[in-house]
Z-matrix of the N, CA and C atoms (Angstrom, degrees):
N
C 1 1.432
C 2 1.530 1 110.58
N 3 1.315 2 117.04 1 145.70
C 4 1.435 3 120.67 2 179.23
C 5 1.546 4 110.46 3 -77.32
N 6 1.320 5 116.26 4 157.82
C 7 1.449 6 122.22 5 178.47
C 8 1.517 7 111.91 6 -58.73
N 9 1.339 8 118.90 7 -36.80
C 10 1.437 9 121.15 8 -177.27
C 11 1.492 10 112.01 9 -67.52
N 12 1.354 11 116.19 10 -39.30
C 13 1.409 12 117.69 11 177.62
C 14 1.493 13 113.68 12 -69.53
N 15 1.360 14 118.84 13 -38.12
C 16 1.409 15 120.76 14 177.24
C 17 1.523 16 111.08 15 -65.58
N 18 1.400 17 116.78 16 -41.01
C 19 1.407 18 124.21 17 -178.50
C 20 1.544 19 110.75 18 -66.12
N 21 1.321 20 118.41 19 -40.75
C 22 1.439 21 120.44 20 -178.90
C 23 1.520 22 109.38 21 -72.36
N 24 1.399 23 118.92 22 -33.64
C 25 1.452 24 118.45 23 177.78
C 26 1.501 25 111.97 24 -70.42
N 27 1.304 26 116.82 25 -36.15
C 28 1.487 27 120.18 26 175.84
C 29 1.524 28 111.35 27 -67.63
N 30 1.324 29 116.48 28 -40.23
C 31 1.499 30 122.53 29 177.10
C 32 1.497 31 108.24 30 -60.37
N 33 1.410 32 116.41 31 -47.86
C 34 1.476 33 119.32 32 -178.52
C 35 1.475 34 112.10 33 -61.70
N 36 1.330 35 116.36 34 -43.94
C 37 1.476 36 121.88 35 -176.81
C 38 1.576 37 107.82 36 -67.21
N 39 1.239 38 116.54 37 -41.74
C 40 1.454 39 120.68 38 179.55
C 41 1.517 40 113.49 39 -65.14
N 42 1.318 41 114.61 40 -33.87
C 43 1.491 42 126.23 41 179.36
C 44 1.522 43 109.07 42 -64.23
N 45 1.389 44 119.09 43 -28.43
C 46 1.461 45 120.37 44 -175.64
C 47 1.555 46 109.45 45 -69.94
N 48 1.354 47 120.70 46 -20.66
C 49 1.419 48 125.04 47 -174.69
C 50 1.467 49 115.24 48 -102.86
N 51 1.258 50 117.17 49 13.39
C 52 1.524 51 122.13 50 172.51
C 53 1.524 52 107.18 51 -97.81
N 54 1.352 53 112.82 52 155.98
C 55 1.461 54 117.70 53 178.99
C 56 1.550 55 116.24 54 -115.98
N 57 1.321 56 115.53 55 1.07
C 58 1.417 57 119.83 56 -178.44
C 59 1.483 58 111.74 57 -78.80
N 60 1.378 59 114.05 58 160.43
C 61 1.403 60 121.11 59 -179.45
C 62 1.593 61 104.55 60 -106.53
N 63 1.278 62 120.16 61 126.77
C 64 1.417 63 126.42 62 -179.80
C 65 1.523 64 111.82 63 -81.79
N 66 1.307 65 118.11 64 121.74
C 67 1.503 66 122.77 65 -178.37
C 68 1.522 67 110.03 66 46.07
N 69 1.302 68 111.44 67 67.71
C 70 1.521 69 120.14 68 -170.06
C 71 1.545 70 111.50 69 -54.71
N 72 1.311 71 121.51 70 -40.47
C 73 1.423 72 124.61 71 -170.43
C 74 1.538 73 114.09 72 -86.63
N 75 1.378 74 117.36 73 -4.49
C 76 1.467 75 118.50 74 -172.39
C 77 1.563 76 106.89 75 -108.18
N 78 1.296 77 116.87 76 147.30
C 79 1.412 78 126.57 77 172.74
C 80 1.524 79 112.16 78 57.34
N 81 1.329 80 118.52 79 39.54
C 82 1.421 81 123.17 80 -175.24
C 83 1.496 82 110.79 81 -61.26
N 84 1.403 83 117.96 82 -50.94
C 85 1.480 84 119.42 83 -173.10
C 86 1.481 85 111.73 84 -66.83
N 87 1.379 86 119.34 85 -40.19
C 88 1.443 87 118.60 86 179.66
C 89 1.535 88 111.73 87 -65.07
N 90 1.313 89 115.41 88 -35.80
C 91 1.440 90 119.61 89 -179.01
C 92 1.495 91 108.95 90 -68.68
N 93 1.328 92 117.34 91 -45.11
C 94 1.427 93 121.71 92 -175.41
C 95 1.624 94 109.65 93 -64.29
N 96 1.282 95 116.38 94 -42.61
C 97 1.428 96 120.62 95 178.93
C 98 1.591 97 110.60 96 -63.29
N 99 1.372 98 112.85 97 -45.48
C 100 1.393 99 119.21 98 178.62
C 101 1.516 100 112.47 99 -60.18
N 102 1.323 101 112.80 100 -45.68
C 103 1.490 102 117.78 101 178.45
C 104 1.522 103 109.82 102 -59.68
N 105 1.306 104 114.91 103 -48.95
C 106 1.565 105 120.42 104 -179.85
C 107 1.572 106 109.91 105 -54.83
N 108 1.343 107 114.66 106 -44.67
C 109 1.456 108 115.54 107 178.93
C 110 1.523 109 114.78 108 -64.94
N 111 1.259 110 116.50 109 -43.42
C 112 1.487 111 119.75 110 174.64
C 113 1.506 112 112.11 111 -63.70
N 114 1.351 113 115.69 112 -42.53
C 115 1.437 114 118.54 113 -177.37
C 116 1.578 115 108.34 114 -67.49
N 117 1.230 116 122.98 115 -37.11
C 118 1.393 117 127.83 116 179.31
C 119 1.525 118 107.13 117 -62.90
N 120 1.288 119 121.36 118 -42.22
C 121 1.406 120 127.15 119 179.18
C 122 1.556 121 109.10 120 -63.45
N 123 1.303 122 117.51 121 -47.23
C 124 1.529 123 118.81 122 175.28
C 125 1.487 124 112.09 123 -65.58
N 126 1.314 125 119.65 124 -38.54
C 127 1.456 126 122.51 125 -178.37
C 128 1.553 127 108.59 126 -64.32
N 129 1.364 128 115.40 127 -38.81
C 130 1.444 129 118.17 128 -177.54
C 131 1.552 130 109.06 129 -72.03
N 132 1.336 131 115.88 130 -35.14
C 133 1.442 132 120.63 131 177.20
C 134 1.524 133 109.69 132 -64.70
N 135 1.317 134 119.02 133 -43.04
C 136 1.399 135 122.92 134 179.61
C 137 1.523 136 112.96 135 -64.28
N 138 1.288 137 114.24 136 -42.52
C 139 1.435 138 121.30 137 176.69
C 140 1.539 139 112.85 138 -60.94
N 141 1.359 140 113.93 139 -44.85
C 142 1.490 141 116.32 140 179.01
C 143 1.517 142 111.78 141 -66.75
N 144 1.371 143 112.33 142 -36.02
C 145 1.532 144 114.50 143 174.35
C 146 1.497 145 113.35 144 -60.53
N 147 1.386 146 114.25 145 -42.11
C 148 1.438 147 114.92 146 -178.79
C 149 1.523 148 114.74 147 -67.90
N 150 1.284 149 117.27 148 -15.19
C 151 1.473 150 119.50 149 174.82
C 152 1.514 151 116.05 150 -77.57
N 153 1.312 152 115.60 151 -18.71
C 154 1.491 153 119.08 152 -179.21
C 155 1.418 154 113.58 153 -91.89
N 156 1.346 155 115.90 154 72.32
C 157 1.390 156 123.63 155 -178.87
C 158 1.531 157 111.64 156 -90.39
N 159 1.311 158 118.36 157 2.67
C 160 1.387 159 123.24 158 -177.62
C 161 1.591 160 110.22 159 -72.38
N 162 1.341 161 110.39 160 -46.25
C 163 1.483 162 114.59 161 -177.83
C 164 1.514 163 113.23 162 -90.98
N 165 1.286 164 117.05 163 -11.31
C 166 1.483 165 122.58 164 177.47
C 167 1.549 166 108.08 165 -124.46
N 168 1.326 167 114.35 166 153.99
C 169 1.500 168 114.56 167 168.89
C 170 1.494 169 111.53 168 -70.08
N 171 1.316 170 115.59 169 161.52
C 172 1.453 171 120.51 170 -171.59
C 173 1.525 172 110.46 171 -60.88
N 174 1.304 173 119.56 172 -40.47
C 175 1.478 174 124.45 173 -178.98
C 176 1.507 175 111.27 174 -66.79
N 177 1.283 176 114.86 175 -44.67
C 178 1.533 177 121.21 176 179.83
C 179 1.530 178 109.09 177 -60.44
N 180 1.378 179 118.17 178 -46.02
C 181 1.423 180 120.50 179 -175.51
C 182 1.538 181 108.21 180 -68.77
N 183 1.235 182 118.83 181 -34.79
C 184 1.539 183 118.44 182 178.09
C 185 1.489 184 112.04 183 -73.89
N 186 1.350 185 119.05 184 -36.32
C 187 1.467 186 121.10 185 174.89
C 188 1.503 187 112.82 186 -65.71
N 189 1.297 188 116.91 187 -42.64
C 190 1.507 189 123.20 188 179.04
C 191 1.574 190 107.12 189 -64.35
N 192 1.315 191 117.28 190 -42.31
C 193 1.456 192 123.24 191 179.97
C 194 1.559 193 110.55 192 -60.68
N 195 1.365 194 112.60 193 -45.74
C 196 1.505 195 117.91 194 179.94
C 197 1.464 196 109.77 195 -64.17
N 198 1.380 197 119.48 196 -42.19
C 199 1.434 198 124.16 197 179.99
C 200 1.542 199 109.69 198 -61.48
N 201 1.284 200 115.65 199 -44.17
C 202 1.451 201 121.97 200 178.41
C 203 1.485 202 112.31 201 -65.19
N 204 1.296 203 120.95 202 -39.32
C 205 1.412 204 126.56 203 178.39
C 206 1.572 205 110.34 204 -64.84
N 207 1.340 206 114.28 205 -55.34
C 208 1.443 207 119.50 206 -179.08
C 209 1.564 208 111.32 207 -62.45
N 210 1.320 209 116.12 208 -45.94
C 211 1.474 210 119.34 209 177.87
C 212 1.575 211 111.94 210 -61.11
N 213 1.380 212 112.90 211 -41.52
C 214 1.471 213 116.19 212 179.13
C 215 1.508 214 114.70 213 -65.87
N 216 1.379 215 113.59 214 -36.79
C 217 1.499 216 115.11 215 174.90
C 218 1.521 217 111.30 216 -64.06
N 219 1.322 218 115.22 217 -40.19
C 220 1.453 219 117.39 218 -178.67
C 221 1.521 220 110.69 219 -66.91
N 222 1.325 221 118.22 220 -44.86
C 223 1.485 222 123.72 221 178.78
C 224 1.520 223 108.36 222 -58.87
N 225 1.326 224 115.16 223 -45.59
C 226 1.481 225 120.73 224 179.12
C 227 1.546 226 110.86 225 -58.09
N 228 1.285 227 116.92 226 -45.47
C 229 1.514 228 120.79 227 178.15
C 230 1.481 229 111.83 228 -64.12
N 231 1.297 230 116.74 229 -41.92
C 232 1.464 231 119.27 230 -178.37
C 233 1.569 232 111.65 231 -71.52
N 234 1.315 233 116.12 232 -36.46
C 235 1.524 234 119.73 233 -178.41
C 236 1.548 235 108.45 234 -61.09
N 237 1.361 236 117.43 235 -45.58
C 238 1.467 237 117.41 236 -179.52
C 239 1.470 238 111.70 237 -72.20
N 240 1.304 239 123.59 238 -10.09
C 241 1.360 240 123.62 239 175.53
C 242 1.538 241 118.63 240 -110.49
N 243 1.361 242 111.94 241 11.10
C 244 1.514 243 118.48 242 169.87
C 245 1.473 244 108.57 243 -69.56
N 246 1.397 245 122.75 244 137.87
C 247 1.350 246 119.55 245 -175.39
C 248 1.481 247 120.54 246 -58.79
N 249 1.259 248 118.10 247 -36.86
C 250 1.516 249 121.79 248 -178.42
C 251 1.561 250 108.51 249 -68.87
N 252 1.351 251 114.00 250 -49.20
C 253 1.452 252 119.70 251 -178.06
C 254 1.487 253 111.24 252 -69.94
N 255 1.331 254 119.74 253 -37.34
C 256 1.457 255 122.77 254 179.33
C 257 1.555 256 110.65 255 -67.89
N 258 1.346 257 116.46 256 -39.33
C 259 1.424 258 118.68 257 175.32
C 260 1.575 259 113.84 258 -63.89
N 261 1.348 260 115.48 259 -35.52
C 262 1.426 261 122.20 260 171.09
C 263 1.472 262 113.55 261 -60.21
N 264 1.410 263 117.23 262 -48.14
C 265 1.426 264 121.04 263 179.36
C 266 1.504 265 111.37 264 -66.48
N 267 1.364 266 118.88 265 -34.61
C 268 1.458 267 121.14 266 175.00
C 269 1.510 268 109.61 267 -62.83
N 270 1.315 269 119.02 268 -45.23
C 271 1.512 270 120.15 269 175.57
C 272 1.433 271 112.96 270 -63.35
N 273 1.294 272 122.78 271 -35.98
C 274 1.423 273 125.07 272 177.42
C 275 1.494 274 111.50 273 -64.18
N 276 1.333 275 119.36 274 -45.07
C 277 1.463 276 121.14 275 174.38
C 278 1.428 277 114.80 276 -63.80
N 279 1.372 278 119.51 277 -36.06
C 280 1.421 279 121.39 278 176.63
C 281 1.532 280 111.62 279 -63.55
N 282 1.336 281 113.60 280 -40.10
C 283 1.502 282 115.30 281 178.66
C 284 1.575 283 110.31 282 -71.03
N 285 1.314 284 117.55 283 -34.80
C 286 1.430 285 116.37 284 176.28
C 287 1.441 286 114.00 285 -62.83
N 288 1.384 287 118.26 286 -34.76
C 289 1.458 288 121.66 287 175.13
C 290 1.486 289 114.00 288 -65.36
N 291 1.355 290 116.79 289 -23.94
C 292 1.495 291 119.96 290 -178.05
C 293 1.539 292 112.31 291 -78.39
N 294 1.358 293 115.38 292 -24.96
C 295 1.413 294 121.10 293 -172.89
C 296 1.514 295 107.84 294 -67.70
N 297 1.357 296 117.74 295 144.26
C 298 1.437 297 120.91 296 174.73
C 299 1.551 298 107.34 297 -98.81
N 300 1.337 299 115.41 298 109.18
C 301 1.412 300 121.93 299 -173.30
C 302 1.580 301 109.71 300 -86.31
N 303 1.326 302 116.58 301 142.26
C 304 1.485 303 118.67 302 179.17
C 305 1.452 304 114.26 303 -64.10
N 306 1.380 305 115.72 304 156.59
C 307 1.428 306 120.44 305 174.28
C 308 1.538 307 110.96 306 -71.97
N 309 1.304 308 115.00 307 167.23
C 310 1.529 309 116.66 308 -177.74
C 311 1.502 310 111.90 309 -62.95
N 312 1.411 311 114.86 310 -38.43
C 313 1.507 312 114.81 311 -179.44
C 314 1.544 313 110.64 312 -69.70
N 315 1.334 314 117.44 313 -40.13
C 316 1.517 315 117.46 314 174.48
C 317 1.479 316 112.63 315 -59.01
N 318 1.371 317 114.57 316 -39.90
C 319 1.461 318 117.17 317 -177.65
C 320 1.528 319 110.69 318 -66.61
N 321 1.359 320 118.99 319 -41.24
C 322 1.427 321 120.61 320 177.05
C 323 1.476 322 111.80 321 -66.41
N 324 1.331 323 122.08 322 -39.13
C 325 1.503 324 120.83 323 176.42
C 326 1.468 325 111.39 324 -64.93
N 327 1.304 326 119.37 325 -43.88
C 328 1.472 327 121.69 326 179.37
C 329 1.505 328 108.45 327 -63.76
N 330 1.312 329 118.70 328 -40.97
C 331 1.565 330 117.98 329 -177.44
C 332 1.524 331 108.47 330 -66.50
N 333 1.323 332 118.43 331 -37.65
C 334 1.508 333 122.40 332 177.78
C 335 1.458 334 111.51 333 -61.18
N 336 1.385 335 115.15 334 -46.12
C 337 1.455 336 119.97 335 179.17
C 338 1.541 337 111.15 336 -57.21
N 339 1.388 338 114.01 337 -48.91
C 340 1.485 339 117.82 338 179.67
C 341 1.489 340 113.02 339 -59.96
N 342 1.348 341 117.38 340 -43.57
C 343 1.534 342 123.50 341 -179.29
C 344 1.529 343 106.71 342 -62.05
N 345 1.370 344 119.69 343 -47.28
C 346 1.410 345 122.32 344 -177.64
C 347 1.587 346 109.24 345 -63.37
N 348 1.229 347 118.30 346 -42.44
C 349 1.487 348 121.40 347 -179.94
C 350 1.504 349 111.29 348 -64.19
N 351 1.372 350 115.30 349 -41.76
C 352 1.439 351 117.75 350 174.72
C 353 1.585 352 114.56 351 -58.70
N 354 1.280 353 116.23 352 -48.30
C 355 1.464 354 120.95 353 178.54
C 356 1.547 355 111.56 354 -63.33
N 357 1.319 356 118.07 355 -42.22
C 358 1.453 357 121.84 356 176.12
C 359 1.529 358 111.13 357 -61.77
N 360 1.326 359 116.36 358 -44.30
C 361 1.508 360 114.92 359 178.35
C 362 1.546 361 110.68 360 -69.36
N 363 1.316 362 121.80 361 -30.79
C 364 1.423 363 123.06 362 173.64
C 365 1.553 364 110.37 363 -60.00
N 366 1.329 365 116.57 364 -47.54
C 367 1.419 366 122.04 365 -178.96
C 368 1.609 367 110.02 366 -61.32
N 369 1.340 368 113.20 367 -42.84
C 370 1.487 369 118.03 368 -176.35
C 371 1.579 370 104.96 369 -69.08
N 372 1.266 371 119.21 370 -42.13
C 373 1.475 372 119.68 371 178.64
C 374 1.544 373 109.65 372 -64.06
N 375 1.296 374 121.87 373 -40.80
C 376 1.428 375 124.68 374 176.33
C 377 1.546 376 108.18 375 -61.22
N 378 1.272 377 121.11 376 -41.41
C 379 1.498 378 125.17 377 178.90
C 380 1.535 379 108.51 378 -61.21
N 381 1.335 380 117.06 379 -49.59
C 382 1.446 381 120.83 380 177.42
C 383 1.515 382 111.38 381 -58.86
N 384 1.276 383 117.87 382 -40.90
C 385 1.482 384 121.79 383 178.05
C 386 1.528 385 109.92 384 -58.85
N 387 1.339 386 115.40 385 -50.24
C 388 1.491 387 119.60 386 178.24
C 389 1.554 388 114.13 387 -56.99
N 390 1.327 389 111.77 388 -47.48
C 391 1.516 390 114.46 389 179.06
C 392 1.514 391 112.18 390 -65.61
N 393 1.310 392 120.75 391 -46.54
C 394 1.444 393 120.27 392 178.26
C 395 1.533 394 110.34 393 -63.24
N 396 1.294 395 119.34 394 -41.60
C 397 1.460 396 124.10 395 177.26
C 398 1.503 397 110.91 396 -56.96
N 399 1.298 398 115.47 397 -48.62
C 400 1.444 399 119.34 398 178.86
C 401 1.473 400 114.20 399 -62.10
N 402 1.318 401 113.97 400 -45.32
C 403 1.503 402 120.60 401 178.49
C 404 1.560 403 112.23 402 -62.30
N 405 1.300 404 117.79 403 -48.97
C 406 1.496 405 121.33 404 177.56
C 407 1.545 406 113.02 405 -63.13
N 408 1.347 407 117.61 406 -35.97
C 409 1.461 408 117.74 407 176.34
C 410 1.532 409 110.61 408 -64.95
N 411 1.374 410 115.60 409 -41.74
C 412 1.429 411 116.70 410 -177.86
C 413 1.522 412 116.44 411 -71.19
N 414 1.372 413 117.45 412 -26.73
C 415 1.470 414 118.86 413 175.67
C 416 1.488 415 114.01 414 -88.85
N 417 1.396 416 118.12 415 -6.86
C 418 1.389 417 120.83 416 174.02
C 419 1.541 418 116.77 417 99.67
N 420 1.334 419 117.33 418 5.97
C 421 1.424 420 121.05 419 -177.52
C 422 1.543 421 109.09 420 -79.01
N 423 1.315 422 120.21 421 -35.03
C 424 1.380 423 126.79 422 177.99
C 425 1.551 424 108.30 423 -113.56
N 426 1.336 425 113.79 424 145.89
C 427 1.443 426 117.61 425 175.21
C 428 1.558 427 111.26 426 -71.79
N 429 1.290 428 118.68 427 142.31
C 430 1.489 429 119.25 428 179.18
C 431 1.549 430 107.22 429 -74.03
N 432 1.364 431 111.03 430 134.87
C 433 1.502 432 114.46 431 -178.93
C 434 1.585 433 104.31 432 -75.38
N 435 1.303 434 111.99 433 150.83
C 436 1.498 435 118.17 434 -178.84
C 437 1.509 436 110.74 435 -93.31
């Protein structure tokens, strides 16, 4: 293993046992959303583990689920506060603030256009399917449906 990989692994592992918040006031929304996504993933994993009481006793499954949930929440909290990842999330939030978002009316109009085009294309595709199916049945490639 190279020294950089070992150093970064040691740094990452050491970062898990710190309690401070890196650049507390910057990138709050991006960090909160990322934490929520990671925490939901760990919560779902803990819930699924608690359902498998067939191969574990009920108490063991619940204890393991609780450990996974608490550990997952801590790991999620620490990941969003690791300097490299936190700086990335801060930069993401800064870029999100630079974007000019559409108004509500423009968003509704655009969404309606997309929905209409999707339904129109579905109808066109269904028409092509009927035409090709009819053609292939008449020339003997497909069996005629009864």
